[in-house]
C-alpha positions in Angstrom: -15.6 -9.3 13.2 -18.2 -6.5 14.0 -19.7 -6.4 17.6 -23.2 -7.2 16.3 -21.9 -10.3 14.5 -20.1 -11.5 17.8 -23.0 -11.2 19.7 -25.2 -12.8 17.1 -22.6 -15.9 17.1 -22.6 -15.9 20.9 -26.5 -16.2 20.9 -26.1 -19.3 18.4 -23.4 -21.0 20.5 -25.9 -20.5 23.6 -28.5 -21.9 21.5 -26.8 -24.9 20.5 -25.5 -25.4 24.0 -29.2 -25.5 25.0 -29.8 -28.4 22.5 -26.5 -30.0 24.1 -24.5 -29.8 21.0 -20.7 -30.0 21.6 -18.3 -27.1 20.3 -17.1 -28.9 17.4 -20.7 -29.2 15.7 -21.3 -25.5 16.7 -17.9 -24.7 15.0 -18.9 -26.4 11.7 -22.4 -24.9 11.7 -21.2 -21.3 12.1 -18.2 -21.8 9.6 -20.6 -23.3 7.2 -22.7 -19.9 7.5 -20.2 -17.3 8.0 -16.9 -19.1 6.6 -13.9 -16.9 7.5 -15.9 -14.6 9.6 -16.9 -17.2 11.8 -15.2 -17.5 15.6 -12.4 -19.7 16.1 -12.9 -23.1 17.6 -11.1 -21.8 20.8 -13.7 -18.8 21.2 -16.6 -21.2 20.5 -15.2 -23.3 23.3 -15.0 -20.2 25.7 -18.7 -19.2 25.0 -19.9 -22.8 25.4 -18.3 -23.1 28.9 -19.4 -19.6 29.8 -22.9 -21.0 29.0 -22.4 -24.2 30.6 -21.1 -22.4 34.0 -24.2 -19.9 33.8 -22.0 -16.8 33.9 -22.0 -13.6 31.6 -24.5 -12.1 29.1 -24.5 -12.8 25.5 -23.2 -9.5 24.8 -20.2 -10.2 26.9 -20.4 -6.9 29.0 -20.4 -8.9 32.3 -17.0 -10.5 31.1 -14.9 -7.5 29.8 -12.2 -7.5 32.4 -12.3 -8.1 36.1 -13.4 -5.4 38.9 -12.3 -2.0 37.9 -11.2 -1.1 41.0 -8.0 0.4 39.9 -9.7 2.5 37.1 -11.3 5.4 39.0 -10.8 9.0 38.6 -8.4 9.3 41.3 -6.0 6.7 39.8 -6.4 8.1 36.4 -5.4 11.4 37.8 -2.2 10.0 39.2 -1.3 8.2 36.0 -1.9 11.4 34.2 0.4 13.4 36.4 3.1 10.5 36.3 2.9 10.8 32.6 3.2 14.6 32.5 6.1 14.8 34.8 7.9 12.4 32.5 6.7 11.5 29.0 9.1 8.7 28.4 7.7 7.0 31.7 7.2 3.1 31.3 3.8 1.4 32.0 5.6 -0.8 34.5 7.0 2.1 36.4 3.8 3.6 36.7 2.1 0.2 37.8 4.6 -0.1 40.4 4.5 3.4 41.8 0.8 3.3 42.1 0.7 -0.4 43.0 -1.8 -1.3 40.3 -1.4 -3.8 37.4 0.4 -3.2 34.2 -3.1 -3.9 32.4 -4.7 -1.2 34.4 -2.2 1.3 33.7 -2.3 0.7 29.9 -6.2 0.7 30.0 -6.2 4.0 31.8 -3.6 5.6 29.4 -5.4 4.2 26.1 -9.2 4.4 27.1 -9.6 7.2 29.7 -6.8 9.5 29.0 -6.7 8.8 25.4 -2.9 8.7 24.9 -2.1 6.8 21.7 1.5 5.5 22.6 2.5 4.0 25.5 5.8 2.5 26.8 6.0 -1.2 27.9 
C-alpha cells in the first residue's frame, strides 16, 4: 500500500470517527471502495483509537517510533565502529555494549549507516 493511500485512508478513518462511526462500519466502507488494498481491521482500530485519544497526525509522522534519543550521530558513529571492528557482530551485542535498544541498533545500521544485512 502506498504512503499516499495510507494517508488517505487515515483521513477517512478520522472523518468517520468524527461522525461517531465504529471500526466495523469504517472497515466495511474502506473495503467496499478499496477491496484488497484497504487497511486491516486492526490497523483501522489503531487509527480510530489514535483519533479518539487526540494523538498524532493523519500522516503518522508523530507516531513513528518513540523519542530518537539513541539515534544521534555519536551513537551512530559508535555502532559503525563496532561493525567495522567485527563485521559479524550481532545486533544484540552492539545493543548491550552501547546500552541502547535492539531496535535502535537495527534502525541505525539499516537507515543511517545503510548496511543491507544485519545479524540478530
